[in-house]
N, C-alpha and C positions, 0 to 999 in steps of 0.2 A: 517609571516606576509604576508595577503592577497596583490594580485597584484594591484597596487592601478590604474592604467591605464586603465584596463579592467572592465565594467560594467555588471553584473550580475543582470537582471531584470524579477524578478516574475509577472505575471499577473494572477494566480491562482485564487484571490478574485473578478475579473472580468470576463478576458477570460476565464478561467477554470471552472468559475460558470456558463457558458453555458451548461456544461455538463449535456447530460439528467439524469434526477435522483437526479442532486445535488440541495439541499435544505438548505441553509447555512444563520442560524440566526445570528443577529450580535454578540451576543456571540463566536459563532463557527468562525466567520471571525476577532474579536479579536483574540482569541487562534491560529487560523493558524497563524497569522500574527508573535506571540511570537514565534512559533515553527521555521516560514521561518529566523526570526532575529536570533536567535539561532545557525543557519546553517550557517550564515553567507553571505546570498544573499545581495546585495547594494541597491537594490530597491523594495518596497512591491506596487504593483497597489492595492488600495484600493476599486476601484468602481466607479461607474458614478455617481457622487453626482448629483443633482437636475432632474436626469433622473430618478432614481431608489430612492424612499423613504427609503427604508433599506440603501442603501450605503451613503447617507446623512446623517442618524443617525449616522453610523459606522462611519465617518469622526467627527459628533461632540462628539464622545464620546473615540475615539481615542485620542483627545487631551489632555484626563485627564487621560484615563485607559491605553496609550500603552506607556510604557517607554523603546523606541528602542535601542540597544545598538549598532548596527552596520548598519542596514537598514535605509534608508531614505523612508518617505512615500510620496506616486505620487496619486494625483487626475486624471481619466481619462474622457477625453470628446470630444465635437467636435468644429470645428471649428465657426467663424460666421456664422448665416442664410444668405444668400443671400438678399443684399439690406439693411441689419439691421449693425448699427456700433458694434463694438465690447464690448466698454462701456456699451452699454444697452442692449446687447442681453442677453435674461434672462440665459441660459446654461452656459455663458462665466462668469458672475457675480456668478453662483453657483460653478463654479470652484475654484473661487476665494476665496469665502466664506468659502471651503473647509477647508481653512488655510495651505495648505500642503507645503512643500520646493519645490515640485515638479510638475508641471503639463507636462500629455501627452494628447498632440493631436491628432484625428486621422483625416487624411485629403486625399481627394482622388486623386490619381497620374493616373486614368485610362480615358481618354478621354471619352467611353460608359458613363461610371458612372456618369461623371461632368454632362454629356447632358440629361441622362436619370433618374439619380438618386437624384441629386441634381438639375434638371431642370435649369440649369443657364448655364452662357457662361463659358468657357476656360480662360477668361480675368479674369472674378470675382472670379472665384475659388482661382486661384493666388493671388488675391487682399484679398480675405476671410482667407488665411495661413496667409500672410506677417502679415496683419492688426491685426489679433487675437494673433501671435506671439509676434508683437512688444509690444501690450497690456500688455500682462502675461510679460512679461522680464521688463516692466517697471514699472510693478505692484511688482518686485523682486523677481519674479519667477525663476526658471529653467526650460527649457521648452524642452520638448523632441516631435518628431514629427512623429506620424507613417504612412507614406506613402503607404496608403492603395491599395491592387491591383498592388502592384508595376511591378511586373515580368510579370503580363499581360499587364500591361499598358506600359510596355517599349518594348516588342514585337509588340505592335500596334502601339503605336505613340513615340519614343525614346528621341525625342527633349522634348516633352511635358514632360514626367515624369522625363526628367534631371531638368526642367524647375521650379518643384514642390520641388526638392530636394533644387535648389541654391535659392529660393525664402524664405524657411522655413529657411535656414542657413544663409543668409543675412539680416533677420526680428530679429536672435538671437536666433534660436535655436540651444542647445547644441548638439547636435545627431539628427539625421535623421534617421528613423528606417524602412528599405524596408522590405515589407510583402509580405509573400506569401498566404493571403488571402484564395485563392481556394484551396490551397494545392497540385497543380497541378504540380509543379517544380520538376526537377529531379538535383542532386548536381552539377553535369559538368553545367548546365543552370544557376543555383544561383551563383556558383563561379565566371562562366566567366561576368554577369552581375554585382555584387557586383564588381568587379575589375574593370569595366570599368566606373562604375559611380562612382567610388574613384577616378580613373585617371583624368577622364573628370570635375569631382566638387572639388576635395580638401577637400569635406565634410567629416565629423566624422562620420561613418555610424554603424547601429545598422542592427541585424535582427530578423525578428518573421516570425516563419513557423508554418504550418499546417501539419495536417498528412496524406494526403487523399491518398498520395501515398505511404504511409508506411515509409517515407523518411526524415521526421521532425527532427531528431536529425541529419541526415548527412548533410542534408541542411545546419543546424545551423552550423557544424562543418567546412563544405565547405566555409561558408561565412566569418566565423573566419581567416581561412587559407587566404582565398581573402583579410583580411583586416578590416573589422567588428569589433567592439570596444565594443558593446553591443549586448549581448545575452539574448532575452525575451523565457521566456517557462514557463510549469506550472508545481505542483507538478503531479507526476504519469501522464504527458503529459493529464490531463483533458482539455475539450472543447469539443467545439459544433461538431457535425459529427462523423471524426476519432480522433478528439484531436488537441494538439498542441505538441510540441517539449516538450517532458519531460526532465526539466531541470534538474533532479538529474541525469541524464543519461549525460547530458553535463557538467555538474560539474566535476562529476567524469573523461570524456575522457578527461577534459582540465587538469585536475591537475596529473591523471596517464599516460594519454597518450601524451601531448603534453607538461609536465611539466612545466605547469602555474599554479600557485600557488593563483588561484582567491579567494579559502578559504583556511584559514590556514589546516595543514593537520591534527591538534586535532579536528578541527570542522569536516573534511572529515569522518574521524571515527567516527560521530554522524549520518550520512547518514542515516543508515537504521533505526536506532531509531527514527529521523524525520520525514521517510516517513511512518512508522508503527503509529505515532502519528497524523498524517494530515490525513491519511484514517482513523482513527477511528473517526475523527471529523467529517470528509464529510458522515462516513457510508457508503463508496462505495466500492466494494469488490478491493484486492488490486490484482495484475497479480504474481502468483507466479513464473513466468518466466522472469519477469522485470529485467534488465539488472543491475547487481552490488546489488541491494536492494532488491532483489525478495527471498521468500524460496529457490525456486529451481535453484539459481544463481550460484551457486556452489556446486552443489548436483550430486551425479554420481550414477550409477545405472548398468552398465554394468559389467561385472567380467573384460575384458580386461582393462577398466579405472580403475576398483580400482586394480587392480595388480600393474598398472603404478603408480598408486599414492601412493601406500604403500612406493615405490622406492624414489617417488619425486614428491611431489605435484603439483608442478610448469609444470609438463609434460601436464597435461590434465587442467589449469587455468590459463587464461592469466596475473592474477593479483592476489593478497594475498586478500581474501576476509575481513582480520582482519582490513585493510586501510579503508574499508568504514562501519566497523560495521558489518560487515556479520560473516557467518561461514561456513566451508566446512561440509557437510553430505554426509553420506555414504547409499542408501537405499539399504535393504536386499529383495532381489528377487531370483526367479529362473534362474534370467540371471545372476547372480551372483556368485562365486565361493568360495572359502577359502578366499582370499583374501578381498572380500565385507565383508565377516563377520569376519576377523580381524581388518578392519578400523573401520566396527560400533562398534565393541567392544570397541576398545581403545577410538571410539568417547564417550562410555558409561561409558569409565573410568577404564575398564577390560586389564592387560598388559597380552598381548596373542600374539602367533604367527600361523601365518598362516598355518605351516608344522603341527600343534599338532595336537593329537588324539581328543581332546574337538573342537577345530573349524571345522574337519573335521565331527563329529558328527553333530555338529550345522547344517554345511551345507546342508547338508543328510536331517537333519528334518526339514531344511527350505524348500528343494524341495517338500519332500512329504508332508507337508502340503499345499504347497501352489497349488499342484497338486492335492488337494481336496478342492481346493475353497478360504485358506487363503491370505491374502494378508499383508505383514508387512511394505510396502512403510512407510503406513500413523500411523502405530502403534509399534512406538518405544516402548511403554511399553509392550506390548506384547512380542515381540522379547525379551527385556532386562529377562522379566521373563525366557523365554526360553533359552537364553544364561546361566542365572545362573545355571539353572538344569542342561546343559550340563557341565558347567566348574567345578561343585561341584560332578556331577555323582552321584547325587542325587533326590529324589522327590523334589519339591517345598516345602519350608516351610510353614505352613499356620498358621498364629497366630489367625484362626479362621476355623468354619468348618459349612458347612449349613446342616442342618437340613431337611430343606422344605422350599419351595415359592412358592406362588401361584398368579394369578392376577384373578380380576372378572370385567368384565364391566358392566353397569347399564344402561338402556335406559328407556326414556321413555316421555311421551306428557307433553311438556313445556306450559306454558301460553298461548301460539299465537295458538295452535291447534296440530295436526299433524304432521306437517313439520316443527314443533318447537321444537325438541327433547330436553331434557337433558340428556348429557351424561355424566357418571362417572366412574371412575375408580379408581377401588382400589387393592392395591397388599400388600402382607402380606409375611413378610420372618422371620423365625424359625431358629437361628444361637447359635451356642454354642462356648462359650469364655471361655478358661481353664476350662471346664467341667460346665459349669452355662448356663442354655438355656436362651436366650433373644426371645423376641417375638414384632415385632413393625410392624406396618401399614402404611402406606403411600399412599396417594390420589394424582393425577395429570391429566393431560391432555390427555393421552396416557396411555401404559404398561411400557415404558420406563422410563417416569419422575414418573410413581407411584412407581416403582422398586428401580429408585436411591431414592426420599425422603424417602422410607423405609429403606434402608440399611443406610443413615446417621442418621435416627431415631433411629436404633438400634444399630450401631458402633460408631458414634460422641462420646457419652456418656464415651465410654471406650478407643477409641483411638483420642486424642486432632486433630494430625495430619490431621484426615480426613474432619476435618468442613471447612479447604479452598478449598477442592475440589470441583469444579465447571464444570457439564457438559456445554459443549458450543457448539456442533456440533453433528448431528447424520446423518449417512445414512447408505441406506439400498438396495443392490443390489442385483435382483434375477441370481444367476449363470447359467451358459450355460449348455446346454446338459439337461434342464430340463423345463417344460412349465406349465403354468396354476397355480391357487393356490398350488399346491402342490410342487412347486419347492422349492429347500434350497435356501439359503440366506446368502449373507455375510454383517454382521453389522459393521462398523467403528463408533466408537466415540470419539471425541475430547474432551479434557477436558482443563483447566487452572488452574494451582495450582502456588496461586502468580504471580511470573512474567513468570512461566515455562508454555510452551503448549506441550501437547503430545497427542497420542492416543492409541487406543486398538481394537484390531478385534476379531469377533467372528462369527461362521460358525453353523449352523443345520437347519435342515429341517423345524423347526420350528421359524420362526421371532422372537418372544419374547424369546427364549430359546437362540437362536445365541445373542441376545441385554443383556441377563442375563450373560453370558460368558464374554461379553466384559466389563460390568459394575463389575464383579468381578474380573479379571485384572486391571482394574484400582484401586482398593482398596488394592489387595496386592501388586502391584507398589510402590504406597506411603508409604506402612508398610515395603516393602524390602528396601526402601532408609533411611526412619525414624524408627529406631526401633521401633516397637510397644510398647510403653507402657501403657498397661490399667488400667484407673486411678479407677473405680469404677462400676463392672458390675451393671447391674441393678438386684434389690434385696440384692446385697451385702451389708454387714455392714463392711467392711473392704475392703481397695485398693488392688486390686489385685496384683500380682508378675510379675516384667517385664516381658514381652515375648521375647525370645530367639531365634531368628531364625536360 
């Protein structure tokens, strides 16, 4: 059961939405809220009703479309305006109209901001805080107060910053959240200010940190160690400028490093899955190196590391990846040796020993290929095929043979004139499946797309397993040592096969040929794992016999 006294507060849908490039629809916001609820956060800040029309609509729809099992929805807004009573202030009325159990108010705690941004007196600002909190509490809402610019304000005028905290608490605020709004504080400073504020006021405190010094998570942990009982953050550390504290990292740190079960262990095991789901909804790239949940978080490359990991995975890992729903990965490269090959082979399901001749051959072949431009770090499928050859000591079994392939690009003037060219790409492949020749043509927005389409057209009717294979990423790099258009190229292609994502690699002086090699590896890899069963070749009248690798 999650720790009841500690408050995990997510502000992805409000503060995180200020991330450059993030545009969330109401449907997106509802979907993200469901993911956060599944993870087990305590509070989800949905946005600023009254100020942002999309947020107003979100709260309206949330009343009937969100069935939260764990989290409590919070609306965010400002205190009343100077000289305007809280009951008639439009912003305050919009907060109540959102009908959320919790309302979070932002309040100025920095004297310079009170005078220059609010353009009011210090006394009026305290009256705005106290009056708004009392009005909302009287209306039956739980109220949190975000003391904006608190750490800078504390250094400038400690007594006034403390007065803001006391005023909010005395009016009925449940938690006063100390905000490092500019993100310029360091952990020792945050810890000292939180401890002093707590000792001088006796108020229940929270922490909200931005990442402008790269210390948002560290500052959050320091504040919690100093007595803060609410941690605010965002998924993936989303937010304006350098972002906010990454709540995923904070959660894992609290559970695994501090022994505080702020989410149940079974929900912690869904952390990586929730992170992936939210990244897909926001359509923002995830950091492979993100702590705990990144694809590289438990990935090992150097031979020394791999050798130690073969003995005990804990020697180079600070925690077990399965606790957060991640997995250990081994990268195969010329930096690794036999231990890396053994670990990768075991990861792929092969039972091998580091000292075996097969592993030695595979390690030698990897080093030779990488010296010629190959890279297997992001090409698990190509490595699996290579390994299969070395383990069996025989050339790769092929469920089909390539007779020929070609790509044509046609250009011409479009309706708009000579600069409005209509470009078409057509690929033709001729393959042999169990002695039967198959020719297929594909069209696409480029050679790779056209070849991929042609391969599917030729092989999907014969090998149903290929129908789910989807090309999702394509990267090409000119290899060092050559310059100009004649340089050799390395092509890396990523695929989605159901819920499984993997990659292949091809190298050739011709970029299209390198791409073709990578495409063929993808097809062979699928048919290696799923014994190819040709069902009916083009032109055949009877089903083909099953292919036996």
